[in-house]
C-alpha positions as CSV (number, residue, x, y, z in Angstrom):
1,X,107.2,103.8,167.5
2,X,103.6,104.0,168.5
3,X,101.8,100.8,169.6
4,X,98.6,102.1,168.0
5,X,97.9,102.8,164.3
6,X,95.6,105.7,165.1
7,X,96.0,108.8,167.2
8,X,93.9,109.4,170.3
9,X,91.8,112.0,168.4
10,X,91.2,109.6,165.5
11,X,90.0,106.9,167.9
12,X,87.8,109.5,169.6
13,X,86.2,110.4,166.3
14,X,85.7,106.8,165.3
15,X,84.1,106.1,168.7
16,X,81.6,108.9,168.2
17,X,80.9,107.8,164.6
18,X,79.8,104.4,165.8
19,X,76.5,106.0,167.0
20,X,76.4,109.5,165.6
21,X,76.3,111.1,162.2
22,X,79.3,113.0,160.9
23,X,77.6,116.4,161.7
24,X,76.6,115.2,165.2
25,X,80.2,114.0,165.8
26,X,81.5,117.4,164.7
27,X,79.1,119.2,167.0
28,X,79.9,117.0,170.0
29,X,83.7,117.3,169.5
30,X,83.4,121.0,168.7
31,X,85.1,120.7,165.3
32,X,84.0,121.3,161.8
33,X,82.4,118.7,159.6
34,X,85.3,119.0,157.2
35,X,87.7,118.2,160.0
36,X,85.8,114.9,160.6
37,X,86.0,114.2,156.9
38,X,89.8,114.8,157.1
39,X,90.1,112.4,160.0
40,X,88.2,109.8,158.1
41,X,90.4,110.2,155.0
42,X,93.6,109.8,157.1
43,X,92.1,106.8,158.8
44,X,91.2,105.2,155.5
45,X,94.8,105.8,154.2
46,X,96.3,104.2,157.4
47,X,94.0,101.2,157.0
48,X,95.1,100.7,153.4
49,X,98.7,100.9,154.3
50,X,98.2,98.5,157.2
51,X,96.5,96.0,154.9
52,X,99.3,96.2,152.4
53,X,101.9,95.7,155.2
54,X,100.1,92.7,156.7
55,X,99.9,91.1,153.2
56,X,103.6,91.6,152.7
57,X,104.3,90.2,156.2
58,X,102.0,87.2,155.6
59,X,104.0,86.5,152.4
60,X,107.3,86.8,154.1
61,X,106.2,84.4,156.9
62,X,105.0,81.8,154.4
63,X,107.6,79.0,154.9
64,X,106.7,77.4,151.6
65,X,107.6,80.4,149.5
66,X,110.4,82.0,151.7
67,X,111.8,79.3,154.0
68,X,114.9,81.1,155.0
69,X,113.2,84.5,155.6
70,X,110.3,82.9,157.5
71,X,112.7,81.0,159.7
72,X,114.6,84.2,160.5
73,X,111.5,86.2,161.2
74,X,110.0,83.6,163.6
75,X,110.5,84.3,167.3
76,X,113.2,82.1,168.9
77,X,111.7,80.9,172.1
């Protein structure tokens, strides 16, 4: 399993978009504007999934609602 949610190329596109327009990013990375749009769409989808996952995890770790599951999910140190 990857440590990072995004691929190297997605991170590169995001880094460029911090200061450049979509078209300038496409030109700099020598890709089409539609490819940049595709990267953005995939990144949005990954962010949505990550948010939903973290909400589920927060719910599971709530010892008031799920004491047994929360206890089992805590790291034993």
